[in-house]
N, C-alpha and C positions, 0 to 999 in steps of 0.2 A: 410131835411135830418137829421135824429136822430143822436145823437154822442153816443148813448146807443147800447149795443148788448146783446143779451141773449143767454147764452151757453146753448143750450137745448139737444144737444147731449151727455152730460156727465151724463147719468144716471137720477136719481131723484133730484140730487142736482144741482138746477138751479142757478147761480148766473149771476149779472150783472156787466159788467166792461165797462170802458168808454175807448174810443180810441180817438187818436190825429186826428182831421181833420183840415184842412187848416182854418175853420171857428174859431177854439178855440184853435190855436196853440199860439199866441202870444196876448198880450193886444195892444191897438191901441198906448199908449205911449211908449211902449216897440219897437213896429215896427218901429215909427217915431224916437226914439234915435238911433236905430241900421242902419236905412236908412242914417241919418246925419253922423254918425261916418264913415260908409263905402264910401260915397260921399266924405267926408272930406280927407280920405286916398286915393282916386282915383285922387281928385283934387291936393292934395299934390304931387302925382307922376308926375302929368302933370305940376304943377307948377316947380318941380326940374328940368325938361329938360329946363327951361330958362336960367339956370347956365351951360349948357352943353358947353363945348368947346372940341377942339381936344387935348388939354394940359390936361385937367381935367376930367377923366372918371367917377369920384365918383357921379355927378348928375344922369349918367345914373343907376348907380348901386342903388341908392337910389330909383330912378324911378321903376325900376324892383322888388324890395324889396316891396315897397309900392303898387304897382299895385298887385303883388302876394298876399299879405294880403288881399286888398280889394277884391279880387277875391275868395280866399282859405277860409276865414273865414265865408263868409255866406253860401258857399256851403257844406263844411266839418263840421265846429263847430256849426252853427247856423241851417243849413239847414237839408232837410229830405233824407240825402244821404244814410241812413240805412233801409229806409222803401220801398224797391223795391217789396218784396213781401207780403207787408201788404194788398194791394186790390186786 
């Protein structure tokens, strides 16, 4: 699968542009770093539940916040949520 497209329908000026495909989106080191960071957020959320008691609701609040970040960051900031009509 090629990552180059040719715009031939725009008259005589044909230019080439690159599109983002899953194969060229992130480098391996960046992907590993992001994976480790998001897993750390998720495991921090799970670990915060070990401090949960009926008298102290803050560990649950921390758990919800960390889990929401671990879920939201990859999907909206790092993800491809804006590419619905691309292909």
